[in-house]
N, C-alpha and C positions, 0 to 999 in steps of 0.2 A: 934384459927383461926381468931377470931375477933381482937385479938391483932396484928396479922400479917397484916390484912386488914387495920387497923388504921395506922400502921407504913408505909405501902405502900403508902397510901393516903398522909401522911405527907411528905414522901420522894419526891413524884412526885410534890407536891406543892412547896417544897423548891427548887428543881431543876429548876422548871419553873421560879420562881422568880429570881434565880441567872442568868439564861440565859437572861431574860429580862433586868436585871440590867447591865450585861456586854455588851448588845447590845446598850446601851445608853451611851453617854459621861458622865463622873462623874460630878455631880452637875448641869446637864442640861437636859431639856426635849427634846424629839425628834423634836418637833416643833421649839424649840429654836435653835437647831443645823441646821435645814433647813433654818431658817432666817439668821443665821450667814454665811452659805454657799452662800446664794444669794448675800451677800456683795462682794464676790470675783469677781463677774461679772463686777463691776465698780470701784473697789478700788485697785486692785493689778495688777501690770504689771510684766512680766517676763523679766529679764535682760539677754542678751545673749552676749557672747564673741566669735566673729568669727562664729556665727551661733549655738553655743552650750550654752544651759541654764546653768547659773552659780549662779544666785541669783534672788531675788524678790525686787520690789520697790513699794512705795506707796506715796501718797500725804500727806504732813504734813505742815500745816500753809503756804500753797502756794508753798512749795518746794518739789521736788521729792527726797525722802530719800531711801537709800539702805545701805547694809553692806560695810564695808571698804575693803572687799576682792575683790571688783571690780577693785581696783588699780592693782591687779595682771594681769589683762587683758592687753596684749600688742598689741592687734589687734583691729578690729572694735568692738565698744561697742554700743549695741542697746537695745531698750526696745520694747516689743511687748505687746499691750494691748488686751483687750477681743475682740475688733473689728478686730483683726488681723493686725492692723496698726503697721508698723515697723519704729521706729524713732531713729536716731543716738543720742548718749549721749556724753557729755563731763563731766569729773570729775572736779568740781569746788571747792569743800570743802572736806577735808579728815582729819579724826582724827583716826589714826590706834590704838592708845591706848584705845580710847573710843569704837572703833569697828563700826563706822558709817561714812557715806559719803553722800554728796549731788551731784547729777548729773543734768546737765542742758540739757533738750531735745531740739533738733533742731526744733521741731514742737510741738504743743500742744498735750499732751497725753489725751486720753479720760478716765480720772480718777476722781472719786468723793472722797471728803474728808471723813474721818472717824470721828465720835464723839470722843472727847478726854476726858479721865478721869483725873482730876487734882490730885486726891488723890491716892497714890500708894496702891495696894491691900495688904492685910495682908498675912503673912506667912500661908500657907495652903489653900489659896484661889484658886479656879479653874480658869485656864486661857486656851485660845485657840490660837494657831498660825494659822492664816488664809493664806492659800496657794492657788496658781493657777498654772496651767500647760501651759497656753497660748493657749490651744486648745478650740476653740469656742463651741465644743460639750460637754464640761465639765463645771460644775459650780464651781469646786474647791474642796479642801479637808480641813479638820481640824485636827490639831495635838493637842491632849489634854494633860494637865499636871497641876501641882500645883506649887505655889510659894514656894520655899524652902529657900530663903534668900533675904535680902534687903541690898543694899549697897548705897553709896552716889549717884552715877549716873547709877547704874545697879540693875537689879533684877536677881535672879537665879530661874530656873524652872527645873523640872525633865522631861519636854517634850523633845523628841529626834527626831527632824525632819531630813530629808535627807540633804545632802550637798547643793543641788541646791535650798533649801527652806530658806537659810539664807537671811535675809532682809525682812522676812515676818512680818506683823503687829501682835502684840500680844494683845489680847482683854481680858477684864474682864467685865462681865455683859454687853456685847455688845459695850463697849467703849475701845478706844485705851489706852494701858498702856505702850507700848514700842515697840522696834524693835528687832527681833531675830538676834543677831549678830554672834553667833557661839557656839561651845561647849567648855566646860572646864572639868577638872578632876572630878568636883562635879555636873555636869549637863550642861544645856544650859544657855548661858548668854543673857540677854535682856537689851538693852539700854533703860533707863527710859525716860519718857516724858521730865523731866528736863535735861537729858543728850542730847536729841535731840535738845532742845532749846539752850543749850550751844554750840552745833555744829553750829547752824545757826547764832549765835552771831558773829562768826568770819567773816572776810572779804572774799567774794567770789573771786576766781581768774577769770581774763578775758579769760585766755587760759586754755586748758586742762592740768591738773596737771600730766598726764601720759606722760613722755618724749618719743619722737619718737626715740631718740638715746640712747641706753643703753650699758654699758660696761659689760664685763664678763671676768672671768679668771678661771683657773683650772690647775690641775697637773695630769699627767697620767704616769703609768709605761709602758715602751715600750719594745717590742721584735723586733729587726731588723734582717731580713733574707736577707743575701747578699752572695750568693754562698757558699763558705766554711768558711765564716767569720760571723757567727751569733753574735749579740751583744745585751746586755740588758742595760737598764738605765732609766733615768727620762726625761720626756718631760713636759715643762712648756708652757701653752697656754694662750692666751688672745686676746681680740678683741672687736669689736663693732657690735651691731645689729641695723638695721634701720627698724622700724615698726615690729620687730620680724620676718622679712622675709629675707632681705639681710644681710649677715654677712661679716665682714672683720676681718681676723684672722691672727695672727702671732704665731709662735711656736719656742721654742728653746729646742734642745735635746742634752743631754750629755749621750753617750752610750759607754760602754767598752766591750771588748771581743776579740774574734779572737786569743786568746792565744794558740800557738801551740809549742810543743817541739819535736825536732828530735834528739834522743839520738845517732843515727849513725853518724850524721853530727855535733852533739854537738851544735845545734842552737835552739834559742827560739825567737818566734815572738809574739809581742803584738800590738794590734790595738785599738786606741781611736778615737771616732768620735764626732765631733761637727756639729750640723745641725741647720740651720735657715730657717724656712718656712714662706712664705707669700702667702695668698690665699683669694679668694672671693667665697662665697657660697650662697645657697638659702635654707632657713629653712622651712620645712613642719611640722606643729604641729597638733597632734591628741589628742582629749580630750576623756577621759573615766571616767565619774564621776568626782572625785576630783584629778585624776591622769592625767598628761599631758605627752605625748611622742613627741619627735622631731626626724626627719630624715633630715640630712643636707648633701647633696652632695656638693663638692667644687672642685675648680681647682686653681692651683697656681704653685709655683716653690720652689725648695729646694736647698739651697747652702750647700754642704756637704764637710767638711774638714776631711780628714782621715790622722791620724798620725800613721805611721807604724815604729816600732822600732825592729830592727833585731839584736840580740845578738849572737855572735859566740865565742865559747870557744875552745882553742887548747892546747893540752898537749905537752910539750917539755922536753928535757934532758938538765940539767945544763952542763954536760960534753958530748959533742957530740961523743966522742970516747968511751963512756961507752957502754958495750954490755949488753943489757937487758937479754939475754939468759943465761949469765954466771955470771954477776955481779949485785949487788944491786945499782941501779942508782938513783941519786937524780933528781927529776922532778920539773917542774914549769908549771903554767897554764897562758896562755895569753887570755885575754878576750877583744873583740872588739865589739863596738856597732855602729850601723848606723841608723840614724833617717831621715825619709823623710816625707814630707807633700804632699798630693794629693788633689786637689780641683776640684770639679765638680758642675756645675749648671744643675739641672735636672728638667724638667717639672714634675708636681706632680698632681695626682687626688686622691681624698679621699672621704670617707663616714663616717659621725659621727652620732651615735645613742645616744639619751639621755632620761633619765626619772628621774625627781626630781633632785638629785645631782649626780647620777651615769651616766657616759659617757663611750662609747666604740667607738673606731675608727679603721679605716683601710685605708692605703694609699699605692699607688704605685709610686715609684720614678723612672722615666724612664731615663736610660742612652742612649742618642741619638747616641753615637758613638759605643756602644756595648750593644745591647738589652739584651744579656745574663747577663750583669753585673747590670741590674736594681735591685732595692731593694724593699722589702715589709716591712712595719712597722705596727705592731698590737699594739694597746694601750688600756689600761683599767685604769680608774681613776675617779676623781671627778671634777665637774664644779660648779661654783658659779655665 
């Protein structure tokens, strides 16, 4: 009984100490964590793309630094500090290989500088990624980890922050050791202090490095529904987007089908279609974490060339006086082909859905002379 009681006391003591240890960050006391959280109030700003949080930024040697992923933002880029101030940003320095960028705020952000640690932490050292949500009711959060590797301009850590926390300052013993730039196959990547200084050594651009006009291209497999003549084929698309809102697009389609044979009349019909489409549209973008969705209605016109080839085969007798019922007659076959082209210019409206590289589209090509001859094109493919 005494042995059982001693074992119970030891088990409760061990369990209590384990719960206490897991409740604290590794290598830090609770009061140290509270002190680190208070830094988020004045040192970290939230970077938003078109109103959606996508990264964090902080002040380093007088410059506002963030992750290079902000170059993906094709719309309004803003920073929100702890006071709720919303300031427009311009991308003025970018090193995609390094994983860092400098943004220039249109007005002064209420950010304080972090103390900088000149010496890189050793492998196994505890680090904290300091993050903020932009909500003035919250002090921020800490993501804990340890250094797992040292590179020339990067550190590696096993900390696993969320997508919107890239760009967070990474601290060791309360001082800045780098910028959290993203994830790799072996953990999270941190741009070291030396790497950040290398970024700032380059010449800053006077204008925003994010171009307003961007090109895109893609290919899609299409199914054309046109009365009794369905066709399948390939559609090549390309165009330009202005501020990721207005789009100008062209498309070229090559579709074949409509092959029909009539054994009674000994005829065969084949249809080949060439289509050229030009349109203007408006793109709506929706962000869900790291995944972006686009919905793009558009209006334009389609020039449709339809090549129809009709082949007719006729069976005849070499000797017209030969009687098929009584004699064995020699026969011959006469084949004639007739090809014609039909051109139509059709007003076209369409809808294009996209996510990452996958795109899906639907369009109606209206025949103004015969509404019943209007065509429907469904496409599925890839866009870049």
